[in-house]
DRENDREN-77062 format. One record per residue: x, y, z of N, C-alpha, C in turn. Coordinates in steps of 0.2 Angstrom, whole numbers, plus 2048, in hexadecimal, padded with zeros to 3 digits. Each point is the difference from the previous one (the first is absolute). Example, Ala and Ser with C-alpha at 12.3 -4.5 7.8 and 13.67 -1.06 7.14 Angstrom:
2
8427E48277FC806800804806800;7FE8057FC8048068017FC805803;
//
This chain:
634
0949F5DB48077FF8038058007FB;8068048018058007FB8047F97FF;8027FF7FA8037FA7FE807801803;8037FA8028078008038057FE7FA;8068038008057FE7FC8067FF804;8057FC7FD8067FF8038068047FD;8048038058068047FE8067FC803;8058007FC8077FD802805806801;8028008068058068028077FE7FE;8058057FF8077FF7FE8037FA804;7FE7FF8078047FB8047FD7F97FF;7FA8007FB7FD7F97FF7FA7FF804;7FF8048057FA7FF8047F98027FB;7FB7FC8027FA8017FC7FB803805;7FB8047FD7FB8038047FA8017FC;7FA7FF8047F98017FD7FE808801;7FE8037FB7FD8078007FA8007FC;7FC8058027FA8027FC8028027F9;7FC7FE7FB8018027F9800807800;8048037FC8008087FF803804806;8037FC8048048038058068047FD;8018068028068047FD8067FE803;8068027FC8067FF803802804806;7FD8068008008048067FD7FD806;7FB7FD8007FD7FC8058047FA803;8027FD7FB8057FA801806802804;8038067FD8068038037FF801807;7FA8038027FF8038077FF7F9804;7FD7FB7FE7FF7FA8048077FD801;8048007FB8077FD801805805804;7FE8068018058058038068017FC;7FF8007F98058017FB8018077FF;8078028008028077FE8018017F9;7FA8007FC8008007F97FD8067FD;8038027FA7FD8057FC7FD7FE7FA;8027FB7FD7FC7FC7FA8017F9801;7FC7FC7FC8007F98008007FD7FA;8007F98007FF7FD7F97FB7FA801;7FD7FE7FA7FB7FB8008027FB7FA;8027FA8028037FC7FB8068037FC;8048048038068027FD7FF8077FD;7FA8037FF7FE8067FD800805806;8048057FF8018068057FA8047FF;7FC8028067FA804800800804806;7FC8058007FF8048067FC7FD805;8008028067FC7FD8067F9800800;7FD8047FB7F98018007FD7FA7FC;8047FC7FD7FE7FA7FB7FD7FB804;7FA7FD7FE7FD7FA8038037FA7FE;8007FB8048027F97FE7FA7FC7FE;7FF7FE7FA7FA7FE7FE8007F87FF;8067FD8018007F97FF8067FD804;8007F98008067FD8048068037FC;8058028058068047FD806800805;8068017FD806801804801807800;801803806800807801807801804;8028077FF8078028037FF807801;8048038058008078028078037FF;8008067FF8068047FF800806804;8068018048008068048048057FD;8028068048038057FD8077FF7FE;8037FB8038077FE7FE8017FC7FA;7FB7FE7FD8007FC7FA8008047FA;8027FE7FA8008047FA7F98027FE;7FB7FB8017F98017FF7FD806804;8027FF8077FE8058058038077FE;8068007FF8038077FE7FD8037FA;7FE7FC7FB7FC8037FA7FA803803;7FC7FC8047FA8018027FF807804;8058018058008068038028067FC;8057FF7FC8028057FB7FA8037FC;7FC7FB7FE7FB8027FB7FA804804;7FF7FE8077FC803804802807801;8068028018028078018008037FA;8017FD7FA7FF8037F97F9803800;7FB7FC8027F98017FF7FE806805;8038008067FF8068048038067FE;8067FF7FD8038067FD7FC8037FA;7FD7FC7FC7FC8037FB7FA803803;7FD7FE8057FA803803802807803;8068008038028068038028067FA;8037FD7FB8018057FA7FA8027FD;7FB7FC7FF7F98027FD7FD805804;8007FF8077FD8058058038077FF;8078007FF8038077FF8008027F9;7FF7FC7FB8008027F97FB7FC7FD;7FA8028007FA7FC7FD8007FE7F9;8048057FC8017FE7F98057FB7FE;8037FE8058067FB7FF7FD7FA7FC;8047FE7FB7FE7F97FC8067FC801;7FF7FA8038067FB8028017FC7FA;8077FF7FF8027FB7FB8017F9804;8067FE8018027FA803803801807;7FE7FC8058037FF8068057FA800;8068018028057FB7FF8047FF807;8037FA8008047FF8068067FB7FF;8058028038067FC7FF8037FF807;8007FA8038027FE8077FC805804;8038048047FD8048057FE8077FD;8028017FA7FE8077FD7FA8007FC;7FC8058017FA8017FC8008077FC;7FD8007FA7FF8077FD7FA8007FC;7FD8068007F98017FD8018057FB;7FF7FF7F98008057FB7F98027FE;8008077FF7F98037FF8018067FC;7FB8027FD7FF8067FC7FC805804;8038068017FD8058048028077FD;7FC8058018018067FC806804803;8018018068068038028067FC803;8068027FF8057FB8028007FF808;8017FA8028007FF807806802804;8008028068068028038017FB806;8078008028027FB8057FC802807;7FE8078007FD8028067F97FD801;7FD7FD7FB7FA7FD8018007F9803;8067FD8018017F98027FE800807;8018058057FE7FF8077F9801800;7FC8047FC7F98008007FD7F97FE;8037FD7FB7FD7FA7FE8017FA805;8068008048017FC8057FB801806;7FF8068027FC8028057F97FD7FE;7FD8017FA7FA7FE7FE7FF7F8800;8057FD7FE8007F88008007FE808;8038038048007FE8077F9801803;7FD8067FE7F98018037FC7FA7FD;8017FE7FA7FB7FB7FD8027F9804;8067FF8028017FA8047FC800806;8008058037FC8018077F97FF7FF;7FD8037FA7F97FF7FF7FE7F97FE;8057FC7FD7FF7F97FF7FA7FF7FB;7FF8047FB7FB7FF7FB8017FA7FC;7FB7FC7FF8007F97FD8028017F8;8037FB7FE8028007F97FC7FB7FC;7FD8027FA7FD7FC7FC8047FC7FB;7FF7F98008057FD7FB7FC7FB7FC;8037FF7FA7FC7FB7FB8067FD7FB;7FF7FA7FF8047FD7FB7FC7FF7F9;8038037FB7FD8007F98047FF7FB;7FE7FE7FA8048007FA8028077FD;8058007FC8028067FD7FA8037FC;7FD7FC7FD7FA8037FC7FB803804;7FF7FD8067FB804805803806803;8078008018038058038008067FB;8007FF7FA8008057FB7FA804800;7FA7FD8027FA804801801805806;8037FD8058018048068058077FF;8057FF7FC8058057FF7FF8037F9;7FA8007FD8008027F98008087FF;800803806800808800808802801;8047FB8018078028018047FD7FA;8028047FC8047FE7FA8077FD802;8038028058067FE8028007F8803;7FB7FF8047FF7F98027FE7FB7FA;7FB8037FC7FE7FC7FA8067FE7FC;8058047FF8067FE7FC8037FA803;8018018078037FA8047FC7FA7FF;7FA8008017FC7FA8008007FD7F9;8008047FB8007FD7F98077FC7FF;8058008048067FC8007FF7FA803;7FA7FE8037FF7FA8047FB7FC7FC;8017F98017FB7FC7FD7F9801803;7FB8007FC7F98028027FD7FC805;8027F98007FD7FC8058047FF807;8068048008048008067FC803806;8017FD8067FC803806805805803;7FD8068028038068037FC801807;8038038047FD8028077FF807800;7F98028017FE8077FF7FE802807;8038068037FE8028067FE808800;7FB8018047FD807801801802807;8028078018018028077FF8087FF;7FB8028047FE8077FF7FE8027F9;8048057FD7FE8027F98057FD7FB;8037FB8018047FD7FB7FF7F97FF;8017FD7FA8007F97FF8067FE7FC;8037FB8018077FE7FD8007F87FF;8037FE7FB8017F97FF8087FE801;8007FA8028077FD8018007F97FD;8067FD7FF8017FA7FD8007FB806;8028028068007FB8057FC803806;7FD7FC8047FC802805803805805;7FC8048048028058047FE7FF807;8048028057FE8008077F9804801;7FC7FE8047FA8038017FF804807;8047FE805800803806805806801;7FD806801804806800805800805;8007FD8058058008058077FD7FD;8007FC7FB8067FE7FD8048057FC;7FC8067FF8048057FC803806804;8017FE8068028058058088037FE;8047FC7FE8078018008028027F9;7FF8067FE8028027F9803808801;8038027FA8028078008008027F8;7FD8057FF8018037F98068047FF;8047FF7FB8078027FF8018067FC;7FD7FF7FA8018057FB7FB8017FA;8008067FD7FB8017FA8058017FA;7FE7FD7FB8048017FA7FC8007F9;8038017FB7FD7FF7F98017F97FE;7FC7FD7FC8017F97FD7FC8007F9;8047FE7FB7FC7FF7FA7FC7FA800;7FA8017FD7FB7FB7FF8037FA7FD;7FF7FA8038037FA7FD808800800;8038058038078008008038037F9;7FC8027FC8028027F9800808800;8068027FE8018088007FC8037FA;7FD7FC7FC7FC8037FB7F9801802;7FE7FD8067F9801803800806805;7FA8018027FF8068058047FF806;8028058048038008067FA800806;8007FB8047FC7FF805803802807;7FC8018058038018078017F9803;8057FF8048017FA804801802807;7FD7FC8048008018088037F9802;8068008048037FA8018017FF808;7FF7FA8038017FF8078037F9801;8007FF8078037F98027FB7FE805;7FF7F98007FB7FD8058047FA803;7FF7FF8078037FB8047FB7FD804;8017FA8027FC7FC805801802807;806803802801801807803807800;7FF804806802806801808801800;8037FB8038088008008037FF7F9;7FC7FC7FC8038007F97FF8067FC;7FB8048017FF8077FD805805802;8018008078058058038077FE7FD;8027FA8008067FE7FD8018027F9;7FB7FF7FC8008027F98018077FF;7FC804804801807800807803802;8037FC8058078028028047FE7FA;7FF7FB7FD8047FE7FA8008057FB;7FA8037FE7FF8057FB803806802;8008028068048068038077FF7FF;8037FA8018077FF7FF8028007F9;7FB7FD7FC8018007F98018077FD;7FB8048028008077FE807804802;8027FF8068078028028057FE7FC;8007FA7FD8057FD7FC7FF8017F9;7FB8037FE7FE8017F98068037FC;8027FC7FB8068027FC7FF8077FC;7FA8017FF7FF8067FC800806805;7FE7FF806801806805807801802;8037FA8018088008028048037FB;7FE7FE7F98048027FB8008077FF;7FA8038028008087FF804803806;7FF7FD8068038038068087FF800;8027FB7FD8077FE8008048027F9;7FC8047FC8038027F98037FA7FC;7FC7FB8008027FA7FC7FE8007F9;7FA8017FE7FD8007F97FA805800;7FE8017FA7FA8047FF7FC7FD7F9;7FA8037FF7FD7FE7FA7FD8077FD;7FF8007FA7FD8067FC7FB7FE7FB;7FB8047FF7FB7FF7FC8028007F8;8068027FF8038007FA8037F97FE;8007FB8058027F97FF7FD7FC805;7F97FF7FF7FD7FC8058037F9801;8007FE8068037F98018077FF7FF;8048067FF8077FF7FF804804805;8037FD8048048038068068057FE;8008058038068058008047FE806;8067FE8008047FF806804806802;7FF8028068048068038077FD803;8048048028077FE8028007FA805;7FC8018058007FB8057FD7F97FE;7FB8007FC7FD7FA7FD8057FD7FC;8038047FC8057FD7FB8067FD803;8028038068067FD8047FE7F9802;7FA7FF8027FD7F98038007FB7FA;7FD8037FA7FF7FC7FA8077FD7FE;8058057FF8077FE7FE8037FB805;7FF8018068037FB8057FD7F97FF;7FA8007FF7FC7F97FE8047FD7FA;8008047FB8037FE7FA8087FD801;8038058038077FE8028017F9804;7FC8008058007FA8047FE7F97FB;7FB8017FC7FE7FA7FC8057FF7FB;8038057FD8058007FB8067FC802;8038028068057FC8037FF7F9802;7FA7FE8027FE7FA8028007FB7F9;7FD8037FB7FF7FD7FA8077FE7FD;8058058008067FF7FD8047FA804;7FE8008068037FA8047FE7F97FD;7FA8007FD7FE7FA7FE8008007F8;8058047FD8028007F97FA8027FC;7FC8058027FB8037FB8038057FC;7FF8017FA8038057FC7FA8057FF;8028078017FB8057FF8008037F9;7FA8017FE7FF8027F97FB806800;7FF8047FA7FB8058007FC8007F9;7FA8008007FC7FF7F97FC8067FF;7FE8027FA7FD8067FE7F9800804;7FD8068017F98018027FB7FF7FB;8018017FA7FB7FF7FB8037FB7FB;7FC7FB7FE8027FB7FB7FA7FF7FB;8027FE7FA7FB8007FA7FA7FB802;7FA8027FE7FA7FC8018017F87FE;8047FF7FB8007F97FD8047FC806;8048038048037FC8057FB7FE805;7FB8048027FB7FE8057FB7FB7FD;7FF8007F97FC7FB7FD8047FA800;8068007FF8047F98018007FE807;8018048048017FD8077F97FE803;7FA8027FD7FA7FE8037FD805804;8038068027FD8058047FB8037FC;8008017F97FB8037FC7F97FD801;8007F98007FA7FC8017FE800807;8048008057FE7FF807801806804;8038067FE8028058057FF8077FD;7FD8017F98008067FD7FC805803;7FB7FE8047FB805803804804806;8057FD8028048038058078047FE;8008017F98068037FE7FF8067FD;8058047FF8008077FD8047FF7F9;7FD8047FB8037FF7F98018077FE;8058007FB8028067FD8027FF7F8;8028057FC8027FF7FA8078037FF;8047FD7FC8078027FE8017FF7F9;8008057FC8018007F97FB7FB7FD;7FA8028027FA7FC7FD8007F9802;8047FE8057FF7F98027FE800807;7FC7FB8027FD7FF8078057FD805;8018048058047FE8067FC7FF806;8037FD8057FC800807806801805;7FD8048058058008068007F9804;8057FE8028017F98027FC7FF807;7FC7FB8007FC7FF8078057FB804;8047FC7FC8047FB8038078007FD;8057FE8038078007FD8027F97FC;7FC7FB8018027F97FE8018007F8;7FC8037FC8018007F98078037FE;8028068038068037FF8067FB802;7FF7FD8058057FB8028017FA7FB;7FA7FE7FD8017FB7FB8048027FA;7FF8077FE8048027FB807800801;8028028068078008028037F9800;7FC7FB8028027F98008017FE7F9;7FB8027FB8007FE7F98068037FC;8038058038048047FC8077FC7FE;8017FB8038067FC7FE7FF7F9802;8047FB7FD7FF7F98018027FE807;7FC7FC8038027FE8078017F9800;8057FE8058017F98017FE7FE807;7FF7F98017FE7FD806804802806;8078027FE8058028057FE807803;7FC8047FC7FE8078027FA800805;7FD7FA8007FA8008058027FD806;7FD8028067FB8058008028077FF;7FC8047FC8028077FF7FB804803;8038048057FC8048058008077FE;7FA8037FE8008077FD7FB804805;8038058027FC8058057FF8077FD;7FB8038027FF8077FE7FB803805;8028068017FB8058047FD8047FB;7FA7FD7FD7FD8027FA7FA804802;7FF8067FD7FA8048017FB7FE7FB;7FA7FE8027FB7FE7FC7F9804801;7FC8007FB7FA8038007FA7FC7FF;7FB8008057FA7FC7FF7FA805802;7FB7FF7FC7FA8048017FC7FE805;7FE8048057FC7FF8067FA8057FF;7FA7FE8027FA805801802805805;7FE8067FF8028058057FD7FE807;7FA7FD8007FD7FE8078047FB803;8057FC7FD8047FB803806803803;8028067FD807802802800802808;8067FE803800800807808802802;8018068008078028028057FC7FC;8057FE8048067FB7FD7FD7F97FF;7FB7FE8037FE7F98007FC7FE7FA;7FD8057FC7FD7FF7FA8028067FB;8047FF7FB8028057FC8007FE7F9;8028057FB7FF7FF7F98077FF7FD;8058028048077FE7FE8047FE806;8047FB8008047FE8068077FD7FD;8047FF8058077FD7FE7FF7F8803;8017FC7FB8007F98028077FD801;8017FD8058077FD8017FF7F97FD;8018007F97FE7FA7FC8077FC7FF;7FF7F98008067FC7FE7FD7FB7FC;8037FE7FB7FE7FA7FC8067FB7FF;7FF7FA8028057FB8007FF7FB7FB;8047FF7FB8007FC7FA8037F9802;7FD7FB8008037F98037FE7FA7FC;8047FB8017FF7FA7FD7FB7FC804;7FD7FB7FD7FA7FD8048037FD807;8067FD8008037FD806802806805;8008067FE8028058057FA804803;7FA7FE7FE7FA8048027FF800808;8017FA8037FE800807806803804;8068007FE8058038048008087FF;7FE8027FB7FF8077FF7FA803803;7FB7FC8007FA803804802800808;8037FB802803800807804806802;8058017FB8048068017FC807800;7FB8007FC7FC8068007FC801807;7FE7FA8027FC801807805801805;8067FE800805801805802808800;8008037FA8018078007FA804803;7FA7FE7FE7FA803803800800808;8027FA8028007FF807806804804;8058017FD8068048027FD807801;7FD8037FA7FE8078007FA801806;7FB7FB8007FB8028058027FF807;8057FC801803800807803807802;8038037FB8038068027FB805802;7FA8007FD7FB8058027FB7FD806;8027FA8027FC7FD8067F97FE7FE;7FF7FE7F97F97FE7FE8007F9801;7FA7FE8037FE7F97FF7FC7FF7FA;7FF7FA7FD7FD8007F97FD7F9800;7FB8007FB7FC7F97FF8017FF7F8;8007FA7FE8017FE7F97FA7FD7FD;7FF8027FA7FA7FE7FC8027FD7F9;7FE7FB7FE8017FD7F97FA8027FC;8018047FB7FA8027FB8007FC7FA;7FB7FD7FE7FF7FC7FB7FD8037F9;7FF7FB7FB7FE8027FA7FA805800;8008067FD7FA8047FF7FB7FE7FA;7FA8038007FC7FE7FA8038027F9;8038068008038037FA8077FE7FF;8027FA8018077FD8008028007F9;8078007FF8037FF7FA8047FA800;8007FC7FA8047FA8007FC7FA801;8047FA8017FD7F98007FF7FF808;7FB7FC8017FE7FE8078057FC803;8037FB7FC8057FC802806804803;8028057FC8068048037FE804806;7FA8028017FE8038068007FB806;7FE7FA7FF8007FB8058077FF802;8047FF7FB8077FF802803806804;7FF8067FE8028068047FE800807;7F97FF8007FD8008078037FB805;8017FA7FD8037FB804808802802;8038037FB807802802800805806;7FC8058007FF8058057FE7FD807;7FB7FB7FF7FE7FD8068057FC803;8047FC7FC8067FC803805804803;8028067FD8058048047FE802807;7F98028007FE8038068007FA805;7FD7FA7FE8007FA8058077FE802;8058007FB8077FE802803805805;7FE8067FF8038068057FD800806;7FA7FC8017FC8008067FC806801;7FE8047FB7FB8058007F97FD801;7FC8038047F97FF8007FD8057FC;7FB7FE7FB7FE8047FB7F87FF7FF;7FD8057FE7F97FF7FD7FF8007F9;7FB7FD7FD7FF8007F97FB8057FE;8028057FC7FB8057FE7FE7FE7F9;7FB7FD7FF7FE7FD7FA7FE8067FB;8037FF7FA7FE8047FA803807800;8058028058038068008078017FE;8027FB7FC8068017FD8018057FA;8068027FE8008057FA7FE7FC7FA;7FE8047FB7FE7FC7FA8057FC7FC;8068018028067FC7FD8027FB804;7FE7FF8078037FB8047FE801807;8007FA8047FF800807805804804;7FE8028068058048047FF7FE807;806802804800800807800807802;7FA802804800806803801801807;8048058028028018077FC805803;7FC7FF8067FC805803804802807;8028068008038028077FB803805;8018008067FC803805804806803;7FC8068008038068037FF800807;8028068037FF8018077F9800803;7FB8017FC7F98008017FD7F97FE;8047FB7FF7FE7F97FE7FC8007F9;8018067FC7FD8007FA8047FC7FB;7FD7FD7FB8037FB7FB8018047F9;8068007FE8028037F98037FB7FC;7FE7FF7FA8037FC7FB8068047FC;8067FE8018068037FD8047FC7FC;8047FC8038047FC7FC7FD7FA7FC;8027FE7FA7FE7FB7FC8057FC7FC;7FF7FA7FF8047FC7FC7FC7FC7FB;8018017FA7FB7FE7FB8047FB7FB;7FD7FB7FE8047FB7FB7FC8017FA;8048017FA7FD8017FA8037FC7FA;7FC7FB7FD8027FD7FA7FE8037FA;7FC8058017FC8037FA8058057FC;8028058048048067FD8067FD7FC;8047FC8038067FD7FC7FD7FE7F9;7FB7FC8007FD7FE7FA7FE8057FB;7FC8058037FE8067FC8058037FC;8068018048068047FD8057FB7FD;7FE7FA8008057FB7FC807800803;8008008078068018048037F9800;8077FF7FF8037FA7FF807800804;8037FA8018078008028037F97FD;8068007FF8037FA7FD8027FB806;7FD7FA8008017FC8068077FC7FF;8017FB8058067FD8008017FB7FA;7FB7FF7FC8007FB7FA8008057FA;8028068018008057FA7F98007FD;7FB7FF8037F98017FE7FD806803;7FB8037FC7FC8068037FB7FD805;8008048057FA7FE8057FD807803;7FB7FF8037FC806802801801807;8028068038018018077F9801803;8008008067FA802804801807804;7FB8048018018068027FD801807;8038028057FE8028077FF807801;7FA8028017FF808802801800808;804805802800801807801807802;7FC8028058008078038007FF808;8048048038008008077FC805804;8018067FE7FC8068027F98007FD;8007FD7F97FA8017FC8008067FD;7FD8058038018077FE804804805;8058037FE8048048057FC805803;7FB8037FC7FC8068037FB7FD805;7FD7FB7FE7FB7FD8058047FD806;8067FD7FF8037FE806802805805;8028067FD8028068047F9802804;7FB8007FD7F98028037FF7FB806;8017FA7FF7FF7FB805805801806;8078027FE8058018057FE806804;7FE8057FD7FE8078047FB7FE805;7FB7FC7FE7FA7FE8058037FB805;8047FB7FE8037FB805804804805;8048047FE8048048057FD806803;7FA8027FE7FD8068028058067FE;8038007FB8058057FE807800804;8007FC8058078008048047FA7FD;8038027FA8047FB7FD8067FD804;8027FA7FE8077FE8038058057FE;8058008048068047FF8028007F9;8017FA7FD8048007F97FB8037FB;7F98008017FC8037FB7FE807801;8018038067FD8068028038067FC;7FC8047FD8038057FB805805804;7FE8028068058038048017FC806;8077FF8028017FB805802803806;8038068008028048067FE8077FF;7FD8038067FF807800805803805;8038057FE8048048047FD807802;7FF8018067FD806803805804804;8008067FF8058058047FC802806;8038018067FD8038057FF8087FF;8058037FE8008077FF8048017F9;8008077FE8038017FA808800800;8028008068078008018037F97FF;7FB7FB7FF8027F97FF8007FE7F9;7FD8057FB7FF7FE7F98067FE7FD;8068038018067FE7FC8027F9802;7FF7FE8068027F98027FB7FB7FD;7FA8028007FB7FC7FC8017FF7F9;8038057FD8018007F98067FB7FF;8058008048067FC8007FE7F9800;7FB7FE8057FE7FA8017FC7FD7FB;7FC8057FD7FC7FE7FA8047FD7FA;8058047FF8057FE7FA8037F9802;8027FF8068037FA8027FC7FA7FF;7FA8018037FB7FA7FF7FE7FF7F9;7FF8057FC7FF8007F98057FC7FC;8068028028067FC7FD8007F9801;7FE7FE8068007F98027FA7FC7FD;7FC8047FC7FA7FC7FC7FA800804;7FF8048057FA8018047FC8057FD;7F97FF8007FB8057FD7FF804806;8028068008008058067FD8067FE;7FC8038057FE8077FF801804806;8008077FF8028048067FA805800;7FE8028067FB805802803805804;8028067FC8038068037FB805801;7FA7FF7FF7FB805801800804807;7FE8068008008048067F97FE803;7FF7FA8027FA7FE8048027FD806;7FA7FF8048017FD8078037F97FF;8047FE8058037F97FF7FB7FB800;7FB8008047FA7FB8017FD8007F9;7FF8057FD7FC8007F98047FC7FB;8078018008047FD7FB8007F9801;8007FE8078007F88017FA7FD7FE;7FA8048027FA7FD7FE7FF7FF7F8;8038057FC7FF8007F98047FA7FD;8067FF8038047FA7FE7FC7F9802;7FD8008067FC7FA8027FA7FF7FB;7FD8067FE7FA7FF7FB8037FE7F9;8068017FE8027FE7FA8037F9801;8007FD8068027F98018077FE7FF;8048058018077FF7FF8037FC805;8047FA7FE8027FB805804803806;8058057FF804802805800808800;7FF803806801807801806801805;8048057FE805802804800808801;7FF801807800807802807802802;8028067FD807801800801807804;804800805801807804807800802;8028048058078018028037F9802;7FD7FC8048037FA8038027FB7FA;7FB8007FB8017FB7FB8068027FC;8008067FE8068027FC806800803;8008018078078008048027F9801;7FC7FB8018027FA8027FF7FB7FA;7FD8017FB7FF7FC7FA7FC7FA802;7FC8008057FB7FB8027F9803800;7FB7FC7FD7FA8027FE7FA7FD804;7FB8048027FA7FD8027FC7FE7FB;7FF7F97FE7FD7FD7FB7F87FF802;7FC8037FC7F97FE8027FD7FC7FA;7FD7FA8017FD7FC7FB7F98017FF;7FE8007FA7F98027FE7FB7FB804;7FB8048037FB7FC8048027FE807;8068028028027FE807802806804;7FF8008068028068058077FF802;8037FA7FF8067FE8038068047FC;8048038038068037FD8067FD801;8047FE7FB8067FC8018068047FF;8058008048068047FF8057FC7FC;8028027FA8057FD7FB8058047FE;8067FE7FF8068037FD7FF8007F9;8028067FD7FF8007F88027FA7FC;8067FE8018037FA7FC7FB7FA801;7FE7FF8077FC7FA8017F98017FD;7FD8068007FA8017FD8007FF7F8;8058037FD8017FF7F98017F87FE;8047FD8048017F87FF7F97FD801;7FC8028057F97FD8017FC8017FA;8008067FD7FC8017FA8027FC7FA;8068007FF8037FC7FA7FE7F8801;8007FE8067FE7F98017F97FF7FF;7FC8058027F97FF7FF7FE8007F8;8048047FD7FF8007F88017F97FD;8057FD8038027FA7FD7FB7FA802;7FE8008077FC7FB8027F98007FD;7FD8067FE7FA8017FE7FA7FD804;8018028077FB7FD8047F98037FE;7FB7FC8017F98037FE7FD804805;8038028067FE804805804807800;7FC805801804807800805800806;
//
């Protein structure tokens, strides 16, 4: 007769069960919707027997543990499907992040996206067959015996402690290990989709071999999967790279990887963004400056970038001396400050620059305008006395709030604290972090602490904006820096005629002008607000007899400061209207005999079937008003 043991459930209830009863059996008795469980706090798969008195718990698909478990199950099924189609495949690491899974493998021929449907079909057949999965928990040392024929897995296993327990699963013709337990019931793997095939460097290192990567998503419910696929479809429609090409905004070339070329339309938007922020900063007494693109290496050694950032920098020689392309504007601003004697009456000194910077990124990390190797940073550095710190941080946050309201962005706030590779004294860091936290609290901001993610020279407030698809983007930042003024020996004469050291506040609103533009393209799906639209009005003639009237109106609108284009092509009227709609021009005017005779126009707004009759003077006044208001809607 089996020995009985006592289990304690999460609600505190106690039960007697036979020794070595599995979690799966207990789950069924309790009618639990679980995919994994835990014994005395240790998460295990449901095949695990309970051998002694213990506290147990179960995790369903909605939990973090459950999500991981079903993702790993789909990864195993995916490997089995790939192995069936490509018997020579050698698997590296299966990985998961939230709902996304990816499997890296070595295979002779490049995989095509066309194979994804075949792999999905194979997995779904396996789900119906309901073949059992073999599972075992073993130490890393034991797992090495299992995977000794696979050099890729052996490399990963050697990175783990030899006595660490891993979970090893076999299904069909594949065996895989995971660091967390896996779901064992195939029915929990129903809601998945394989999305793409790509290349991936082994261990993420471009010096290593290129492997193949198959990526997919996994959800607990069908509705969640369908919603995510709809989201991906909408994301693809809004892709800034796709729209950038369609709307003639920017391009890239192999002659300058990761360095955008701005076309006429894209440069118009970029210039409007700069003009807008330039005018706002002038209102708050920011003085604009310009610093060189390359500066001597000794400057970067002095600033601390050489020790903390040199792997991300580009270098060159001038007259046998070492120089670097600037990755940041702050050292140049320190030189401007240091150029002459400063008084306490000069502070705060607000210095702004639209500075082009260069930072090395791996080619695999490049992503359109969102991740580039050169970008324009809307940088500002405010030199302040100690007693001015909080008021200047508050002003910087006020400007950021004004800007983001113009674009209709909601945002979240984060306080990033001292990193491991920090520069300076801990006491100063504590003081700086306390100052930033106090300002946020006094202003009523709710904020999260992001431990260890500050810049190497100081803590920072990071602003995360939410776009139209509810995606988060970190853009604006306010950073407090006691280190760089000390590094550059910056001083001012205080009210007692004594030398004192200023504090430096780093501030960016867009962050990267290029990245912000990429975010805006996707946020607006290319249909920019009127004030930003590259072309604001399209004039279309009904017939060639109306061309002269269109020319006159074109010049009148142009003289009024409106970005206008004319379409006088000998094409069908419907095609010309569709073309203007495809280019997402805010207003379309179709001009024929009546319009020219009466001076009243049928105004068609982008994305709307409604046509509004407006007199010319009223239409021009409306456009000028929209330019001033800077509404975030087209």
